[in-house]
DSSP file (Angstrom, degrees, kcal/mol; ACC not computed):
  #  RESIDUE AA STRUCTURE BP1 BP2  ACC     N-H-->O    O-->H-N    N-H-->O    O-->H-N    TCO  KAPPA ALPHA  PHI   PSI    X-CA   Y-CA   Z-CA
    1    1 A M              0   0    0      0, 0.0    36,-2.9     0, 0.0     2,-0.5   0.000 360.0 360.0 360.0 132.2   16.8  174.0  123.5
    2    2 A I  E     -a   37   0A   0     34,-0.2     2,-0.4    32,-0.1    36,-0.2  -0.945 360.0-171.2-110.5 128.3   20.5  173.3  123.6
    3    3 A T  E     -a   38   0A   0     34,-2.7    36,-3.1    -2,-0.5     2,-0.5  -0.935  13.2-152.5-120.7 142.0   22.5  174.0  120.5
    4    4 A F  E     +a   39   0A   0     -2,-0.4     2,-0.3    34,-0.2    36,-0.2  -0.954  26.0 168.4-112.4 119.0   26.1  173.1  119.7
    5    5 A L  E     -a   40   0A   0     34,-3.4    36,-2.9    -2,-0.5     2,-0.3  -0.825  21.8-142.4-128.5 164.8   27.9  175.4  117.3
    6    6 A T  E     -a   41   0A   0     -2,-0.3     2,-0.4    34,-0.2    36,-0.2  -0.962   6.4-164.9-127.4 150.0   31.4  176.0  116.1
    7    7 A E  E    S-a   42   0A   0     34,-2.3    36,-0.5    -2,-0.3    39,-0.1  -0.985  72.6 -20.9-132.8 121.1   33.4  179.1  115.2
    8    8 A D  S    S+     0   0    0     -2,-0.4     2,-0.3    34,-0.1    34,-0.1   0.595 114.8  81.9  63.0  16.2   36.7  179.1  113.3
    9    9 A I  S    S-     0   0    0     32,-0.3     2,-0.8     2,-0.1    -1,-0.1  -0.958  78.5-118.2-141.0 162.7   37.6  175.4  114.1
   10   10 A A        +     0   0    0     -2,-0.3     2,-0.3    -3,-0.1    32,-0.0  -0.903  57.6 140.1 -99.9 108.9   36.8  171.9  112.8
   11   11 A F        -     0   0    0     -2,-0.8     2,-0.4    30,-0.1    -2,-0.1  -0.987  31.2-169.5-151.0 138.8   35.1  170.2  115.7
   12   12 A E        -     0   0    0     -2,-0.3     2,-0.4    -6,-0.0    -2,-0.0  -0.962  20.2-137.3-132.4 117.6   32.2  167.9  116.1
   13   13 A L        -     0   0    0     -2,-0.4     3,-0.4     1,-0.0     2,-0.2  -0.581  23.5-138.8 -72.2 128.4   30.7  167.0  119.4
   14   14 A K  S    S+     0   0    0     -2,-0.4     5,-0.2     1,-0.2    -1,-0.0  -0.525  77.5  18.6 -82.5 152.3   30.0  163.3  119.6
   15   15 A E     >  +     0   0    0     -2,-0.2     4,-2.3     3,-0.1    -1,-0.2   0.916  68.1 174.2  55.4  52.4   26.7  162.0  121.2
   16   16 A K  H  > S+     0   0    0     -3,-0.4     4,-2.7     1,-0.2     5,-0.2   0.891  75.7  52.0 -57.0 -45.4   24.8  165.3  121.0
   17   17 A L  H  > S+     0   0    0      1,-0.2     4,-2.3     2,-0.2    -1,-0.2   0.891 109.2  50.0 -62.3 -39.1   21.6  163.8  122.3
   18   18 A K  H  > S+     0   0    0      2,-0.2     4,-2.3     1,-0.2    -1,-0.2   0.925 112.1  48.1 -63.7 -43.9   23.4  162.2  125.3
   19   19 A H  H  X S+     0   0    0     -4,-2.3     4,-2.6     2,-0.2     5,-0.2   0.904 111.2  50.7 -65.9 -41.2   25.0  165.6  126.1
   20   20 A R  H  X S+     0   0    0     -4,-2.7     4,-2.3     2,-0.2    -1,-0.2   0.935 111.5  47.4 -57.7 -47.8   21.6  167.4  125.8
   21   21 A A  H  X S+     0   0    0     -4,-2.3     4,-1.8     1,-0.2    -2,-0.2   0.919 113.8  48.4 -62.6 -42.9   19.9  165.0  128.1
   22   22 A W  H  X S+     0   0    0     -4,-2.3     4,-2.2     2,-0.2    -1,-0.2   0.921 110.2  49.7 -63.2 -48.2   22.7  165.2  130.6
   23   23 A L  H  X S+     0   0    0     -4,-2.6     4,-2.6     1,-0.2    -1,-0.2   0.858 109.6  52.2 -64.0 -34.7   22.8  168.9  130.7
   24   24 A K  H  X S+     0   0    0     -4,-2.3     4,-2.4    -5,-0.2    -1,-0.2   0.895 108.7  51.1 -65.3 -38.6   19.0  169.1  131.2
   25   25 A I  H  X S+     0   0    0     -4,-1.8     4,-2.4     2,-0.2    -2,-0.2   0.891 109.1  50.8 -66.4 -39.6   19.4  166.7  134.1
   26   26 A V  H  X S+     0   0    0     -4,-2.2     4,-1.5     2,-0.2    -2,-0.2   0.962 111.2  48.1 -59.7 -51.4   22.1  169.0  135.6
   27   27 A A  H ><>S+     0   0    0     -4,-2.6     5,-2.8     1,-0.2     3,-0.5   0.923 112.2  48.5 -59.1 -44.0   19.9  172.0  135.3
   28   28 A Q  H ><5S+     0   0    0     -4,-2.4     3,-1.3     1,-0.2    -1,-0.2   0.878 108.3  54.5 -63.7 -37.6   16.9  170.3  136.8
   29   29 A A  H 3<5S+     0   0    0     -4,-2.4    -1,-0.2     1,-0.3    -2,-0.2   0.762 109.7  48.4 -64.8 -25.1   19.1  169.0  139.7
   30   30 A E  T <<5S-     0   0    0     -4,-1.5    -1,-0.3    -3,-0.5    -2,-0.2   0.334 126.8-101.2 -95.4   4.4   20.1  172.7  140.3
   31   31 A G  T < 5S+     0   0    0     -3,-1.3     2,-0.3     1,-0.3    -3,-0.2   0.752  84.0 109.3  85.7  23.0   16.5  173.8  140.2
   32   32 A Y      < -     0   0    0     -5,-2.8     2,-0.3    -6,-0.2    -1,-0.3  -0.848  54.5-143.2-127.2 162.6   16.3  175.2  136.7
   33   33 A K  E     - b   0  74A   0     40,-2.0    42,-3.1    -2,-0.3     2,-0.5  -0.866  29.8-116.6-114.9 160.1   14.9  174.5  133.3
   34   34 A I  E     + b   0  75A   0     -2,-0.3    42,-0.2    40,-0.2     3,-0.1  -0.834  32.5 171.2-101.2 132.9   16.8  175.3  130.2
   35   35 A G  E     -     0   0A   0     40,-2.7     2,-0.8    -2,-0.5    41,-0.2   0.538  69.7 -15.1 -98.3-111.4   15.5  177.8  127.7
   36   36 A E  E    S+     0   0A   0    -34,-0.1    41,-1.8    32,-0.1     2,-0.5  -0.868  72.3 172.1-103.1 108.1   17.8  178.7  124.9
   37   37 A L  E     -ab   2  77A   0    -36,-2.9   -34,-2.7    -2,-0.8     2,-0.5  -0.969  10.4-167.7-121.6 122.9   21.4  177.5  125.6
   38   38 A N  E     -ab   3  78A   0     39,-2.7    41,-3.5    -2,-0.5     2,-0.6  -0.931   8.6-164.2-114.9 123.8   24.2  177.7  123.0
   39   39 A Y  E     -ab   4  79A   0    -36,-3.1   -34,-3.4    -2,-0.5     2,-0.6  -0.921  11.1-168.4 -98.6 122.0   27.5  176.1  123.3
   40   40 A I  E     -ab   5  80A   0     39,-2.9    41,-2.9    -2,-0.6     2,-0.4  -0.943   6.4-155.8-118.1 114.0   29.9  177.6  120.8
   41   41 A F  E     +ab   6  81A   0    -36,-2.9   -34,-2.3    -2,-0.6   -32,-0.3  -0.748  30.4 151.6 -88.0 129.7   33.2  175.6  120.4
   42   42 A C  E     -ab   7  82A   0     39,-2.8    41,-2.8    -2,-0.4    42,-0.7  -0.773  41.3 -82.7-147.5-172.9   36.0  177.8  119.1
   43   43 A S     >  -     0   0    0    -36,-0.5     4,-2.0    -2,-0.2     5,-0.2  -0.408  42.5-104.6 -93.2 171.4   39.8  178.4  119.0
   44   44 A D  H  > S+     0   0    0      2,-0.2     4,-2.9     1,-0.2     5,-0.2   0.911 121.2  52.3 -60.9 -44.6   42.0  180.1  121.5
   45   45 A N  H  > S+     0   0    0      1,-0.2     4,-1.8     2,-0.2    -1,-0.2   0.872 108.9  49.3 -64.2 -38.0   42.2  183.2  119.3
   46   46 A Y  H  > S+     0   0    0      2,-0.2     4,-1.5     1,-0.2    -1,-0.2   0.925 114.6  43.6 -65.3 -46.2   38.5  183.5  118.9
   47   47 A L  H  X S+     0   0    0     -4,-2.0     4,-3.1     1,-0.2    -2,-0.2   0.878 109.3  57.8 -72.7 -35.4   37.9  183.2  122.6
   48   48 A L  H  X S+     0   0    0     -4,-2.9     4,-2.4     1,-0.2    -1,-0.2   0.892 105.5  50.8 -58.2 -40.1   40.7  185.6  123.3
   49   49 A E  H  X S+     0   0    0     -4,-1.8     4,-2.8     2,-0.2     5,-0.2   0.899 111.5  47.3 -65.0 -39.7   39.1  188.2  121.2
   50   50 A I  H  X>S+     0   0    0     -4,-1.5     4,-2.6     2,-0.2     5,-0.7   0.929 111.3  51.3 -66.8 -44.1   35.8  187.8  123.0
   51   51 A N  H  X5S+     0   0    0     -4,-3.1     6,-2.1     1,-0.2     4,-1.0   0.886 115.4  42.2 -59.9 -39.9   37.6  187.9  126.3
   52   52 A Q  H  X5S+     0   0    0     -4,-2.4     4,-0.8     4,-0.2    -2,-0.2   0.937 119.1  42.6 -70.0 -47.3   39.3  191.2  125.3
   53   53 A K  H  <5S+     0   0    0     -4,-2.8    -2,-0.2    -5,-0.2    -3,-0.2   0.890 128.0  23.5 -69.5 -40.9   36.3  192.8  123.7
   54   54 A Y  H  <5S+     0   0    0     -4,-2.6    -3,-0.2    -5,-0.2    -1,-0.2   0.765 134.9  27.5-103.2 -27.6   33.5  192.0  126.2
   55   55 A L  H  <<S-     0   0    0     -4,-1.0    -3,-0.2    -5,-0.7    -2,-0.1   0.539  92.1-125.3-114.4  -7.6   35.4  191.4  129.5
   56   56 A G     <  +     0   0    0     -4,-0.8     2,-0.4    -5,-0.4    -4,-0.2   0.725  64.0 136.2  71.8  18.8   38.5  193.5  129.2
   57   57 A H        -     0   0    0     -6,-2.1    -1,-0.2    -7,-0.1     2,-0.2  -0.863  42.4-162.6-103.8 134.3   40.8  190.5  129.9
   58   58 A D        +     0   0    0     -2,-0.4     2,-0.3    -3,-0.1   -10,-0.1  -0.386  57.6  98.2-106.9  52.1   43.9  189.8  127.8
   59   59 A T  S    S-     0   0    0     -2,-0.2     2,-0.2   -11,-0.1    -8,-0.1  -0.969  75.1-107.2-139.0 151.1   44.4  186.2  128.8
   60   60 A L        +     0   0    0     -2,-0.3     2,-0.3    -9,-0.0    -2,-0.1  -0.486  42.7 173.5 -71.3 147.4   43.6  182.8  127.3
   61   61 A T        -     0   0    0    -17,-0.2    24,-0.2    -2,-0.2    21,-0.1  -0.966  38.8-130.5-150.1 164.0   40.8  180.9  129.0
   62   62 A D  S    S+     0   0    0     -2,-0.3    20,-1.7     1,-0.2     2,-0.3   0.671  88.0  19.0 -90.0 -18.4   38.9  177.7  128.4
   63   63 A I  E     -C   81   0A   0     18,-0.2     2,-0.4    22,-0.1    -1,-0.2  -0.996  48.8-173.1-154.8 143.8   35.4  179.2  128.7
   64   64 A V  E     -C   80   0A   0     16,-1.9    16,-3.1    -2,-0.3     2,-0.5  -0.991  18.4-161.9-132.0 131.7   33.5  182.5  128.7
   65   65 A T  E     -C   79   0A   0     -2,-0.4     2,-0.5    14,-0.2    14,-0.2  -0.955   7.9-164.9-122.0 130.0   29.9  182.4  129.6
   66   66 A F  E     -C   78   0A   0     12,-3.2    12,-1.9    -2,-0.5     2,-0.6  -0.959  16.2-142.7-112.6 122.2   27.2  185.1  128.9
   67   67 A D  E     +C   77   0A   0     -2,-0.5    10,-0.3    10,-0.2     8,-0.0  -0.765  25.3 169.8 -86.6 118.8   23.9  184.9  130.8
   68   68 A N        +     0   0    0      8,-2.7     9,-0.2    -2,-0.6    -1,-0.1   0.196  30.9 135.0-111.2  12.7   20.9  185.8  128.7
   69   69 A S        +     0   0    0      7,-0.8     6,-0.1     1,-0.1    -2,-0.1  -0.349  26.8 172.1 -70.7 137.8   18.3  184.8  131.2
   70   70 A E  S    S+     0   0    0      1,-0.2    -1,-0.1    -2,-0.1     5,-0.1   0.569  71.1  64.8-111.6 -21.3   15.3  187.0  131.8
   71   71 A N  S >  S-     0   0    0      3,-0.2     3,-1.7     1,-0.1    -1,-0.2  -0.904  77.4-143.0-104.7 125.9   13.5  184.4  134.0
   72   72 A P  T 3  S+     0   0    0      0, 0.0    -1,-0.1     0, 0.0    -3,-0.0   0.689 101.1  51.9 -63.2 -17.2   15.2  183.6  137.3
   73   73 A S  T 3  S+     0   0    0    -41,-0.1   -40,-2.0     2,-0.0     2,-0.4   0.422 100.6  76.4 -99.7   2.2   14.2  179.9  137.0
   74   74 A T  E <   -b   33   0A   0     -3,-1.7     2,-0.6   -42,-0.2   -40,-0.2  -0.942  69.3-141.4-120.2 133.2   15.5  179.4  133.4
   75   75 A I  E     +b   34   0A   0    -42,-3.1   -40,-2.7    -2,-0.4     2,-0.4  -0.812  34.0 158.6 -90.3 118.9   19.0  179.0  132.2
   76   76 A E  E     +     0   0A   0     -2,-0.6    -8,-2.7   -42,-0.2    -7,-0.8  -0.996  18.1  97.8-140.1 137.0   19.6  180.8  129.0
   77   77 A G  E     -bC  37  67A   0    -41,-1.8   -39,-2.7    -2,-0.4     2,-0.5  -0.985  61.9 -85.0 170.2 179.8   23.0  181.9  127.6
   78   78 A D  E     -bC  38  66A   0    -12,-1.9   -12,-3.2    -2,-0.3     2,-0.6  -0.969  30.5-166.4-117.2 126.8   26.0  181.5  125.3
   79   79 A I  E     -bC  39  65A   0    -41,-3.5   -39,-2.9    -2,-0.5     2,-0.5  -0.948   5.1-161.7-117.7 112.1   28.8  179.4  126.5
   80   80 A F  E     -bC  40  64A   0    -16,-3.1   -16,-1.9    -2,-0.6     2,-0.5  -0.796   9.5-171.6 -95.2 128.0   32.0  179.8  124.4
   81   81 A I  E     -bC  41  63A   0    -41,-2.9   -39,-2.8    -2,-0.5     2,-0.8  -0.970  19.9-138.4-123.7 123.4   34.6  177.0  124.9
   82   82 A S  E  >  -b   42   0A   0    -20,-1.7     4,-2.4    -2,-0.5   -39,-0.2  -0.695   9.2-166.7 -77.2 111.5   38.1  176.9  123.5
   83   83 A I  H  > S+     0   0    0    -41,-2.8     4,-2.6    -2,-0.8     5,-0.2   0.839  90.7  60.2 -67.2 -31.4   38.8  173.4  122.2
   84   84 A D  H  > S+     0   0    0    -42,-0.7     4,-1.9     2,-0.2    -1,-0.2   0.932 108.7  42.3 -60.8 -43.8   42.5  174.5  122.1
   85   85 A R  H  > S+     0   0    0    -24,-0.2     4,-3.4     2,-0.2     5,-0.3   0.915 112.8  53.3 -67.3 -45.9   42.4  175.1  125.9
   86   86 A V  H  X S+     0   0    0     -4,-2.4     4,-2.2     1,-0.2    -2,-0.2   0.922 110.6  47.1 -55.6 -45.8   40.4  171.9  126.5
   87   87 A R  H  X S+     0   0    0     -4,-2.6     4,-1.1     2,-0.2    -1,-0.2   0.911 114.4  46.4 -65.6 -43.5   42.9  169.8  124.6
   88   88 A E  H  X S+     0   0    0     -4,-1.9     4,-1.0    -5,-0.2     3,-0.4   0.919 114.5  46.4 -65.1 -43.9   45.8  171.4  126.4
   89   89 A N  H  X S+     0   0    0     -4,-3.4     4,-2.7     1,-0.2     5,-0.4   0.807 103.7  64.1 -69.4 -27.4   44.3  171.0  129.8
   90   90 A A  H  X S+     0   0    0     -4,-2.2     4,-1.1    -5,-0.3    -1,-0.2   0.837  97.9  55.2 -62.3 -32.0   43.3  167.5  129.0
   91   91 A I  H  < S+     0   0    0     -4,-1.1    -1,-0.2    -3,-0.4    -2,-0.2   0.905 115.2  39.3 -67.6 -37.3   46.9  166.5  128.8
   92   92 A K  H  < S+     0   0    0     -4,-1.0    -2,-0.2     1,-0.1    -1,-0.2   0.854 132.6  18.8 -77.9 -36.5   47.5  167.9  132.3
   93   93 A F  H  < S-     0   0    0     -4,-2.7     2,-0.2     1,-0.1    -3,-0.2   0.819 117.7 -49.5-109.7 -37.4   44.3  166.7  134.0
   94   94 A D  S  < S-     0   0    0     -4,-1.1     2,-0.2    -5,-0.4    -1,-0.1  -0.711  79.1 -34.0-169.3-147.6   42.5  163.9  132.2
   95   95 A T     >  -     0   0    0     -2,-0.2     4,-2.3     1,-0.1     5,-0.2  -0.675  54.3-113.6 -97.5 160.5   41.3  162.9  128.9
   96   96 A E  H  > S+     0   0    0     -2,-0.2     4,-2.4     1,-0.2     5,-0.2   0.886 114.8  54.2 -60.4 -41.2   39.8  165.4  126.3
   97   97 A S  H  > S+     0   0    0      1,-0.2     4,-2.1     2,-0.2    -1,-0.2   0.944 112.6  40.1 -59.5 -52.0   36.4  163.9  126.6
   98   98 A S  H  > S+     0   0    0      1,-0.2     4,-2.0     2,-0.2    -1,-0.2   0.881 114.8  52.5 -69.7 -35.2   36.1  164.3  130.3
   99   99 A E  H  X S+     0   0    0     -4,-2.3     4,-2.1     2,-0.2    -1,-0.2   0.886 108.9  51.4 -67.6 -37.8   37.8  167.7  130.3
  100  100 A L  H  X S+     0   0    0     -4,-2.4     4,-2.5     2,-0.2    -2,-0.2   0.930 110.7  47.9 -64.8 -45.2   35.3  168.9  127.7
  101  101 A K  H  X S+     0   0    0     -4,-2.1     4,-2.6     2,-0.2     5,-0.2   0.881 109.6  52.9 -62.5 -36.7   32.4  167.7  129.8
  102  102 A R  H  X S+     0   0    0     -4,-2.0     4,-2.0     2,-0.2    -1,-0.2   0.934 112.1  45.8 -65.5 -44.2   33.9  169.4  132.9
  103  103 A V  H  X S+     0   0    0     -4,-2.1     4,-2.1     2,-0.2    -2,-0.2   0.902 111.8  52.0 -68.4 -40.2   34.1  172.7  131.0
  104  104 A M  H  X S+     0   0    0     -4,-2.5     4,-1.8     1,-0.2    -2,-0.2   0.932 113.4  42.6 -61.5 -47.2   30.5  172.3  129.7
  105  105 A V  H  X S+     0   0    0     -4,-2.6     4,-2.5     1,-0.2    -1,-0.2   0.842 109.4  59.3 -70.0 -30.8   29.1  171.7  133.1
  106  106 A H  H  X S+     0   0    0     -4,-2.0     4,-1.9    -5,-0.2    -2,-0.2   0.919 105.8  48.4 -59.8 -43.9   31.2  174.5  134.5
  107  107 A G  H  X S+     0   0    0     -4,-2.1     4,-2.1     1,-0.2    -2,-0.2   0.927 111.5  49.7 -61.2 -47.3   29.5  176.9  132.1
  108  108 A L  H  X S+     0   0    0     -4,-1.8     4,-1.3     1,-0.2    -1,-0.2   0.902 108.5  52.9 -59.0 -42.3   26.1  175.7  133.0
  109  109 A L  H  <>S+     0   0    0     -4,-2.5     5,-2.5     1,-0.2    -1,-0.2   0.858 105.0  54.8 -66.5 -34.4   26.8  176.0  136.7
  110  110 A H  H ><5S+     0   0    0     -4,-1.9     3,-2.0     1,-0.2    -1,-0.2   0.949 106.8  51.1 -60.4 -44.2   27.9  179.6  136.2
  111  111 A L  H 3<5S+     0   0    0     -4,-2.1    -2,-0.2     1,-0.3    -1,-0.2   0.775 105.1  58.2 -63.2 -23.2   24.5  180.2  134.5
  112  112 A A  T 3<5S-     0   0    0     -4,-1.3    -1,-0.3    -5,-0.2    -2,-0.2   0.437 129.5 -95.9 -82.8   0.4   22.9  178.6  137.6
  113  113 A G  T < 5S+     0   0    0     -3,-2.0     2,-0.3     1,-0.3    -3,-0.2   0.424  77.4 138.6 106.5  -3.7   24.6  181.2  139.8
  114  114 A Y      < -     0   0    0     -5,-2.5    -1,-0.3    -8,-0.1     2,-0.2  -0.582  32.8-161.2 -82.9 140.1   27.8  179.5  141.0
  115  115 A K        -     0   0    0     -2,-0.3    10,-0.3     6,-0.0     9,-0.1  -0.631  19.2-163.5-110.1 169.2   30.9  181.6  141.1
  116  116 A D        +     0   0    0     -2,-0.2     6,-0.1     8,-0.1    -2,-0.0  -0.070  52.8 114.6-148.2  41.7   34.6  180.7  141.2
  117  117 A K  S    S+     0   0    0      5,-0.0     2,-0.2     0, 0.0     3,-0.0   0.846  77.1  31.7 -80.8 -37.0   36.4  183.9  142.2
  118  118 A D  S  > S-     0   0    0      1,-0.1     4,-2.6     0, 0.0     5,-0.2  -0.670  92.5 -96.3-120.5 177.2   37.7  182.8  145.6
  119  119 A K  H  > S+     0   0    0     -2,-0.2     4,-2.4     2,-0.2     5,-0.2   0.893 120.7  48.3 -58.2 -47.9   38.9  179.5  147.1
  120  120 A T  H  > S+     0   0    0      1,-0.2     4,-2.3     2,-0.2    -1,-0.2   0.945 113.5  47.7 -61.7 -47.5   35.6  178.6  148.8
  121  121 A Q  H  > S+     0   0    0      1,-0.2     4,-2.4     2,-0.2    -1,-0.2   0.883 111.7  50.0 -64.3 -38.1   33.6  179.3  145.6
  122  122 A K  H  X S+     0   0    0     -4,-2.6     4,-2.5     2,-0.2    -1,-0.2   0.876 109.1  52.0 -68.0 -34.8   36.1  177.3  143.5
  123  123 A E  H  X S+     0   0    0     -4,-2.4     4,-2.3     2,-0.2    -2,-0.2   0.919 111.7  46.4 -65.6 -42.9   35.9  174.3  145.9
  124  124 A L  H  X S+     0   0    0     -4,-2.3     4,-2.5     2,-0.2    -2,-0.2   0.923 112.5  50.8 -63.4 -43.6   32.1  174.4  145.6
  125  125 A M  H  X S+     0   0    0     -4,-2.4     4,-2.7   -10,-0.3    -2,-0.2   0.926 111.5  47.1 -60.0 -46.5   32.2  174.7  141.9
  126  126 A R  H  X S+     0   0    0     -4,-2.5     4,-2.5     1,-0.2    -1,-0.2   0.890 112.1  51.0 -63.5 -41.0   34.7  171.7  141.6
  127  127 A H  H  X S+     0   0    0     -4,-2.3     4,-2.5     2,-0.2    -2,-0.2   0.937 111.7  46.5 -60.5 -47.6   32.4  169.7  144.0
  128  128 A K  H  X S+     0   0    0     -4,-2.5     4,-2.6     2,-0.2     5,-0.2   0.931 111.7  52.1 -60.1 -49.8   29.4  170.4  141.8
  129  129 A E  H  X S+     0   0    0     -4,-2.7     4,-2.2     1,-0.2    -1,-0.2   0.932 111.7  45.8 -54.3 -50.3   31.3  169.6  138.6
  130  130 A N  H  X S+     0   0    0     -4,-2.5     4,-1.0     2,-0.2    -1,-0.2   0.913 110.8  53.3 -65.1 -41.6   32.4  166.2  140.0
  131  131 A E  H >< S+     0   0    0     -4,-2.5     3,-0.6     1,-0.2     4,-0.3   0.941 114.8  40.4 -57.6 -48.8   28.9  165.5  141.3
  132  132 A H  H >< S+     0   0    0     -4,-2.6     3,-1.1     1,-0.2    -1,-0.2   0.764 105.4  65.0 -77.4 -24.2   27.3  166.1  137.9
  133  133 A L  H >< S+     0   0    0     -4,-2.2     3,-1.1    -5,-0.2    -1,-0.2   0.751  92.4  64.9 -65.6 -23.7   30.1  164.4  136.0
  134  134 A K  T << S+     0   0    0     -4,-1.0    -1,-0.2    -3,-0.6    -2,-0.2   0.716  95.2  60.9 -67.4 -19.5   29.1  161.1  137.7
  135  135 A N  T <         0   0    0     -3,-1.1    -1,-0.2    -4,-0.3    -2,-0.2   0.205 360.0 360.0-101.0  15.7   25.8  161.2  135.8
  136  136 A I    <         0   0    0     -3,-1.1    -1,-0.2  -114,-0.0    -2,-0.1   0.409 360.0 360.0-114.8 360.0   27.0  161.1  132.2
């Protein structure tokens, strides 16, 4: 089950059914099924508090992902996305809609085991994002 929630902002994800179907396809393409997956859309301040409290990072970010999976073949977790960051990055990179989709699939890919700590990992992550963005 994929749930879309908000914390401390007014935001409504359009086409929820379409997004759920797409995210399930992405998970299947990566060899996983989805258990309980929560997307929580929030503000910069809300996500900064999470980043500081749970990860010890004092920086703004567009996404923080928590893996709650107990079964290695199932994706379960909480993906917090700053709509403020998405909107700001959309000005630099693309439109808000496609930037939001990129961040959403980015979080799912983290739960599928992809990392983005070094250049090679970042290149693979971006390749996977682009591959899956073609299917929505």
